[in-house]
Backbone as numpy.savetxt, mean C-alpha at the origin, in Angstrom:
# Nx Ny Nz CAx CAy CAz Cx Cy Cz
-25.49 -14.53 -2.35 -24.33 -13.67 -2.53 -23.08 -14.55 -2.59
-22.18 -14.20 -3.49 -20.95 -14.98 -3.66 -20.06 -14.82 -2.44
-19.34 -15.87 -2.14 -18.42 -15.84 -1.01 -17.25 -14.90 -1.30
-16.79 -14.20 -0.27 -15.68 -13.27 -0.44 -14.40 -14.04 -0.77
-13.60 -13.44 -1.64 -12.32 -14.02 -2.03 -11.19 -13.15 -1.48
-10.02 -13.74 -1.33 -8.86 -12.99 -0.86 -8.57 -11.81 -1.78
-8.74 -12.01 -3.08 -8.47 -10.92 -4.01 -9.44 -9.76 -3.82
-10.67 -10.04 -3.37 -11.62 -8.96 -3.06 -11.09 -8.12 -1.90
-10.58 -8.80 -0.88 -10.03 -8.12 0.29 -8.84 -7.26 -0.13
-7.95 -7.83 -0.93 -6.75 -7.12 -1.37 -7.09 -5.93 -2.26
-8.09 -6.10 -3.14 -8.48 -4.97 -4.00 -9.11 -3.85 -3.18
-9.86 -4.19 -2.16 -10.44 -3.15 -1.28 -9.32 -2.40 -0.57
-8.27 -3.12 -0.15 -7.14 -2.45 0.47 -6.44 -1.53 -0.52
-6.38 -1.93 -1.78 -5.79 -1.06 -2.81 -6.50 0.29 -2.85
-7.81 0.30 -2.70 -8.54 1.56 -2.77 -8.11 2.48 -1.62
-7.88 1.95 -0.44 -7.39 2.77 0.68 -5.99 3.29 0.42
-5.14 2.44 -0.12 -3.77 2.85 -0.44 -3.79 3.97 -1.47
-4.64 3.85 -2.48 -4.75 4.91 -3.50 -5.21 6.22 -2.89
-6.11 6.16 -1.92 -6.56 7.39 -1.26 -5.39 8.07 -0.54
-4.54 7.27 0.14 -3.39 7.86 0.82 -2.38 8.39 -0.19
-2.25 7.73 -1.33 -1.37 8.27 -2.39 -1.87 9.63 -2.84
-3.18 9.80 -2.97 -3.74 11.11 -3.34 -3.34 12.17 -2.33
-3.37 11.82 -1.05 -3.01 12.76 0.02 -1.55 13.18 -0.12
-0.64 12.20 -0.21 0.78 12.57 -0.23 1.16 13.27 -1.53
0.52 12.92 -2.63 0.82 13.64 -3.88 0.37 15.09 -3.79
-0.79 15.34 -3.21 -1.26 16.73 -3.03 -0.33 17.48 -2.08
0.11 16.81 -1.03 1.03 17.45 -0.07 2.38 17.75 -0.72
2.88 16.82 -1.53 4.16 17.04 -2.21 4.06 18.22 -3.17
2.93 18.35 -3.86 2.73 19.48 -4.76 2.75 20.80 -3.99
2.15 20.80 -2.82 2.18 22.01 -1.99 3.60 22.35 -1.56
4.32 21.35 -1.10 5.71 21.57 -0.67 6.52 22.12 -1.83
6.31 21.56 -3.00 7.04 22.01 -4.19 6.76 23.48 -4.50
5.53 23.92 -4.22 5.15 25.32 -4.45 5.55 26.22 -3.28
6.15 25.63 -2.25 6.54 26.42 -1.08 5.41 26.66 -0.11
4.32 25.92 -0.26 3.18 26.06 0.63 3.28 25.05 1.78
2.79 25.42 2.95 2.90 24.50 4.10 1.89 23.35 4.03
2.25 22.27 4.68 1.33 21.14 4.91 1.45 20.80 6.39
0.48 20.07 6.93 0.59 19.68 8.34 1.95 19.01 8.59
2.68 19.44 9.62 4.06 18.99 9.82 4.24 17.47 9.85
3.34 16.74 10.46 3.53 15.28 10.61 2.97 14.49 9.43
2.41 15.15 8.42 1.71 14.44 7.35 2.59 13.38 6.67
3.79 13.75 6.26 4.62 12.79 5.52 5.08 11.64 6.41
5.41 11.93 7.66 5.80 10.88 8.59 4.62 9.94 8.86
3.43 10.53 9.03 2.23 9.71 9.24 1.94 8.85 8.01
2.07 9.45 6.83 1.82 8.70 5.59 2.84 7.58 5.43
4.10 7.85 5.74 5.13 6.81 5.65 4.82 5.68 6.61
4.33 6.01 7.80 3.95 4.97 8.77 2.77 4.16 8.22
1.82 4.83 7.60 0.69 4.14 6.97 1.19 3.17 5.90
2.06 3.67 5.01 2.55 2.82 3.93 3.38 1.65 4.46
4.18 1.89 5.49 5.02 0.82 6.06 4.16 -0.23 6.76
3.11 0.21 7.42 2.30 -0.73 8.21 1.11 -1.27 7.44
0.27 -0.41 6.90 -0.93 -0.88 6.21 -0.57 -1.48 4.86
0.16 -0.74 4.03 0.45 -1.23 2.68 1.45 -2.37 2.71
2.48 -2.25 3.52 3.54 -3.27 3.48 3.31 -4.38 4.50
3.30 -4.03 5.77 3.22 -5.07 6.81 1.91 -5.85 6.75
0.82 -5.20 6.41 -0.49 -5.86 6.35 -0.77 -6.39 4.93
-0.90 -5.50 3.98 -1.32 -5.87 2.63 -0.28 -6.75 1.92
0.96 -6.29 1.87 1.98 -7.08 1.17 2.26 -8.39 1.89
2.10 -8.42 3.19 2.26 -9.67 3.93 1.23 -10.70 3.47
-0.01 -10.25 3.30 -1.07 -11.15 2.82 -0.71 -11.71 1.45
-0.15 -10.84 0.61 0.24 -11.30 -0.73 1.44 -12.23 -0.66
2.53 -11.75 -0.04 3.80 -12.48 -0.07 3.73 -13.80 0.69
3.15 -13.78 1.88 3.14 -14.97 2.72 2.03 -15.96 2.37
0.99 -15.47 1.70 -0.17 -16.34 1.49 -0.57 -16.46 0.01
-1.01 -15.36 -0.59 -1.51 -15.45 -1.97 -0.43 -15.92 -2.95
0.72 -15.26 -2.94 1.76 -15.61 -3.91 2.25 -17.04 -3.72
2.39 -17.47 -2.47 2.84 -18.84 -2.20 1.83 -19.85 -2.74
0.55 -19.58 -2.53 -0.48 -20.50 -3.01 -0.52 -20.50 -4.54
-0.38 -19.32 -5.14 -0.35 -19.26 -6.61 0.84 -20.06 -7.15
1.99 -19.95 -6.50 3.17 -20.70 -6.93 2.91 -22.21 -6.82
2.23 -22.61 -5.76 1.89 -24.03 -5.60 0.96 -24.51 -6.71
0.20 -23.59 -7.28 -0.74 -23.94 -8.37 -0.12 -23.73 -9.75
1.19 -23.48 -9.79 1.89 -23.47 -11.06 2.25 -22.12 -11.64
1.95 -21.03 -10.95 2.32 -19.70 -11.45 3.79 -19.48 -11.06
4.67 -19.25 -12.06 6.09 -19.10 -11.73 6.38 -17.84 -10.91
7.34 -17.98 -10.01 7.78 -16.83 -9.21 8.90 -16.13 -9.97
10.01 -16.82 -10.14 11.16 -16.25 -10.86 10.79 -16.08 -12.34
11.02 -14.89 -12.85 10.75 -14.63 -14.26 9.28 -14.52 -14.59
8.43 -14.57 -13.59 6.99 -14.48 -13.81 6.41 -13.26 -13.12
5.09 -13.13 -13.17 4.45 -11.94 -12.60 4.64 -11.81 -11.09
4.71 -12.93 -10.39 4.90 -12.85 -8.94 6.28 -12.25 -8.64
7.30 -12.66 -9.38 8.64 -12.11 -9.18 8.68 -10.61 -9.40
7.94 -10.14 -10.40 7.87 -8.71 -10.68 7.23 -7.98 -9.49
6.13 -8.54 -8.97 5.45 -7.90 -7.84 6.36 -7.86 -6.62
7.09 -8.94 -6.36 8.00 -8.98 -5.21 9.10 -7.92 -5.35
9.64 -7.79 -6.55 10.68 -6.77 -6.79 10.11 -5.37 -6.58
8.90 -5.15 -7.01 8.27 -3.83 -6.83 7.98 -3.57 -5.35
7.64 -4.60 -4.59 7.45 -4.41 -3.15 8.75 -3.90 -2.52
9.88 -4.47 -2.94 11.18 -4.02 -2.41 11.49 -2.59 -2.81
11.22 -2.25 -4.08 11.41 -0.86 -4.53 10.56 0.08 -3.68
9.33 -0.30 -3.43 8.42 0.52 -2.65 8.95 0.75 -1.24
9.52 -0.29 -0.65 10.07 -0.15 0.71 11.18 0.90 0.74
11.99 0.94 -0.29 13.07 1.95 -0.34 12.48 3.36 -0.43
11.45 3.53 -1.25 10.80 4.84 -1.35 10.18 5.25 -0.01
9.56 4.31 0.67 8.92 4.63 1.96 9.97 5.01 3.00
11.12 4.32 3.00 12.20 4.71 3.92 12.64 6.15 3.66
12.80 6.49 2.38 13.20 7.86 2.02 12.11 8.86 2.43
10.85 8.49 2.20 9.74 9.38 2.57 9.72 9.58 4.09
9.97 8.52 4.84 9.98 8.64 6.30 11.13 9.54 6.74
12.32 9.32 6.21 13.48 10.14 6.59 13.25 11.60 6.28
12.83 11.88 5.06 12.60 13.27 4.66 11.39 13.86 5.37
10.36 13.03 5.59 9.17 13.49 6.31 9.47 13.84 7.76
10.36 13.06 8.38 10.77 13.38 9.75 11.48 14.74 9.79
12.32 14.98 8.79 13.00 16.28 8.71 11.98 17.41 8.51
10.99 17.17 7.65 9.96 18.18 7.41 9.24 18.49 8.72
8.86 17.44 9.46 8.13 17.62 10.72 8.97 18.39 11.74
10.28 18.15 11.73 11.19 18.81 12.68 11.61 20.20 12.22
11.23 20.57 11.00 11.63 21.87 10.47 13.08 21.91 10.02
13.68 20.75 9.77 15.09 20.70 9.36 15.27 20.22 7.92
14.19 20.16 7.14 14.28 19.71 5.75 14.98 20.80 4.93
16.13 20.48 4.40 16.90 21.45 3.61 16.63 21.32 2.12
16.32 20.11 1.66 16.12 19.88 0.23 14.74 19.25 0.01
13.71 20.08 -0.18 12.36 19.54 -0.37 12.25 18.65 -1.60
13.16 18.83 -2.57 13.12 18.02 -3.79 13.24 16.53 -3.46
14.06 16.18 -2.47 14.22 14.76 -2.11 12.93 14.18 -1.58
12.20 14.95 -0.79 10.91 14.50 -0.27 9.91 14.34 -1.41
9.82 15.35 -2.26 8.89 15.32 -3.38 9.22 14.14 -4.31
10.50 13.93 -4.54 10.94 12.82 -5.40 10.56 11.46 -4.80
10.73 11.31 -3.49 10.36 10.04 -2.83 8.86 9.80 -2.95
8.07 10.84 -2.71 6.61 10.71 -2.80 6.19 10.36 -4.22
6.69 11.11 -5.18 6.27 10.87 -6.57 6.77 9.53 -7.09
7.99 9.15 -6.71 8.51 7.85 -7.13 7.66 6.72 -6.58
7.31 6.81 -5.30 6.50 5.78 -4.66 5.11 5.75 -5.27
4.50 6.91 -5.42 3.14 6.97 -5.96 3.10 6.41 -7.38
4.05 6.78 -8.20 4.08 6.26 -9.57 4.26 4.75 -9.60
5.19 4.26 -8.79 5.42 2.82 -8.71 4.16 2.11 -8.24
3.57 2.59 -7.15 2.45 1.88 -6.57 1.20 1.93 -7.44
0.96 3.04 -8.12 -0.22 3.09 -8.98 -0.12 2.06 -10.11
1.06 1.94 -10.72 1.27 0.93 -11.76 1.18 -0.48 -11.17
1.76 -0.66 -10.00 1.77 -1.94 -9.31 0.33 -2.40 -9.02
-0.46 -1.52 -8.47 -1.85 -1.84 -8.14 -2.62 -2.20 -9.41
-2.41 -1.45 -10.47 -3.11 -1.73 -11.72 -2.75 -3.13 -12.23
-1.46 -3.49 -12.17 -1.04 -4.82 -12.63 -1.66 -5.92 -11.77
-1.71 -5.69 -10.46 -2.31 -6.71 -9.60 -3.80 -6.84 -9.87
-4.51 -5.70 -9.91 -5.96 -5.73 -10.10 -6.35 -6.32 -11.46
-5.61 -5.99 -12.49 -6.01 -6.37 -13.86 -5.36 -7.65 -14.38
-4.20 -8.02 -13.83 -3.49 -9.20 -14.36 -3.33 -10.29 -13.29
-2.65 -9.95 -12.21 -2.28 -10.98 -11.23 -3.49 -11.56 -10.50
-4.38 -10.72 -10.01 -5.53 -11.25 -9.26 -6.47 -12.07 -10.15
-6.77 -11.62 -11.38 -7.57 -12.50 -12.25 -6.86 -13.84 -12.53
-5.55 -13.80 -12.65 -4.77 -15.03 -12.83 -4.96 -15.93 -11.61
-4.90 -15.33 -10.42 -5.08 -16.09 -9.18 -6.46 -16.75 -9.16
-7.46 -16.00 -9.53 -8.83 -16.53 -9.49 -9.00 -17.71 -10.45
-8.22 -17.74 -11.52 -8.30 -18.86 -12.47 -7.65 -20.13 -11.91
-6.60 -19.99 -11.09 -5.86 -21.18 -10.65 -6.21 -21.64 -9.23
-6.77 -20.77 -8.42 -7.06 -21.14 -7.03 -8.32 -21.97 -6.94
-8.27 -22.98 -6.08 -9.44 -23.82 -5.84 -10.34 -23.14 -4.81
-11.60 -23.58 -4.69 -12.45 -23.03 -3.63 -11.83 -23.22 -2.24
-11.14 -24.35 -2.01 -10.47 -24.56 -0.72 -9.34 -23.55 -0.53
-8.60 -23.26 -1.61 -7.55 -22.23 -1.54 -8.15 -20.90 -1.14
-9.26 -20.55 -1.79 -9.90 -19.25 -1.52 -10.30 -19.14 -0.05
-10.91 -20.19 0.47 -11.32 -20.18 1.88 -10.11 -20.03 2.79
-9.06 -20.79 2.51 -7.85 -20.73 3.33 -7.20 -19.35 3.25
-7.22 -18.73 2.08 -6.61 -17.41 1.92 -7.41 -16.32 2.63
-8.73 -16.41 2.59 -9.55 -15.44 3.33 -9.26 -15.58 4.82
-9.17 -16.81 5.30 -8.84 -17.04 6.71 -7.44 -16.51 7.04
-6.49 -16.68 6.12 -5.13 -16.17 6.33 -5.14 -14.64 6.40
-5.92 -13.99 5.53 -6.03 -12.53 5.56 -6.59 -12.07 6.90
-7.61 -12.77 7.38 -8.21 -12.41 8.67 -7.21 -12.61 9.80
-6.39 -13.68 9.71 -5.37 -13.94 10.72 -4.31 -12.84 10.75
-3.90 -12.38 9.56 -2.93 -11.28 9.49 -3.51 -10.05 10.20
-4.77 -9.75 9.92 -5.42 -8.60 10.56 -5.42 -8.74 12.07
-5.78 -9.91 12.54 -5.96 -10.16 13.96 -4.63 -10.31 14.70
-3.74 -11.15 14.16 -2.54 -11.53 14.91 -1.32 -10.67 14.60
-1.16 -10.26 13.36 0.03 -9.48 13.01 -0.23 -7.98 13.16
-1.41 -7.54 12.80 -1.71 -6.11 12.86 -2.32 -5.72 14.20
-3.26 -6.52 14.67 -3.94 -6.22 15.93 -5.33 -5.67 15.69
-6.20 -5.97 16.63 -7.59 -5.52 16.55 -7.66 -4.01 16.38
-8.50 -3.57 15.46 -8.77 -2.16 15.28 -7.75 -1.39 14.45
-6.65 -2.01 14.07 -5.61 -1.29 13.31 -6.11 -0.89 11.93
-6.82 -1.79 11.27 -7.36 -1.48 9.94 -8.24 -0.23 10.02
-9.11 -0.21 11.01 -10.02 0.92 11.18 -9.25 2.20 11.52
-8.19 2.05 12.34 -7.37 3.21 12.70 -6.71 3.81 11.46
-6.22 2.95 10.57 -5.58 3.45 9.36 -6.60 4.13 8.43
-7.81 3.59 8.36 -8.82 4.24 7.52 -9.22 5.59 8.11
-9.27 5.68 9.43 -9.55 6.97 10.07 -8.43 7.96 9.77
-7.18 7.47 9.74 -6.05 8.33 9.41 -6.20 8.88 7.99
-6.59 8.03 7.05 -6.79 8.48 5.67 -7.82 9.60 5.65
-8.95 9.36 6.30 -10.04 10.35 6.30 -9.59 11.67 6.92
-8.84 11.59 8.02 -8.36 12.81 8.67 -7.43 13.58 7.74
-6.49 12.89 7.10 -5.54 13.57 6.22 -6.23 14.10 4.96
-7.24 13.38 4.47 -8.01 13.92 3.34 -8.68 15.23 3.73
-9.23 15.28 4.93 -9.86 16.53 5.40 -8.82 17.64 5.52
-7.67 17.33 6.14 -6.63 18.34 6.32 -6.12 18.88 5.00
-6.10 18.03 3.98 -5.60 18.44 2.67 -6.73 18.88 1.74
-7.98 18.88 2.23 -9.16 19.26 1.46 -9.27 18.44 0.17
-9.11 17.13 0.32 -9.22 16.23 -0.83 -10.61 15.63 -0.84
-11.28 15.81 -1.96 -12.63 15.26 -2.14 -12.50 13.81 -2.59
-13.28 12.94 -2.00 -13.30 11.54 -2.45 -14.13 11.43 -3.71
-13.60 10.64 -4.64 -14.30 10.46 -5.93 -15.53 9.60 -5.76
């Protein structure tokens, strides 16, 4: 069996992020129709995106994968890495808006559901395109330029992020959160 690569780990994380995007998009559609959703759903989803997608996943990319790719000659400024970094920043702004509006929804003080729906749809649209670009363009590019030693070091770095920055069991806790919210929203896994 082939040795695991950092890009395999990151692509697996993309699948979890996409599942949570399905949850919040379904919830936003309900809110738009005036139908209720579990009160804490948007706040929980924003916490997932801030911690799992950004603090864990994007940290692995920004602090480890992208730096190593740059060392191997892939340009940051004006190149694909720069685009990904800019999209990470855009995503953070959407997640802040989702958290703010989601907190209002949970408290029953949301006056303009359009802002919440807009934050969810903006983030989901951005992230779906972002994930596609990474899976189809950036990660294959990485695999072409990274050495076997780079790959080993990056897998170890990903494991270190999980252990030291996120903490034991956090990955599993976030996947359990996805499953719970999928059940609450009656979303079937493909």
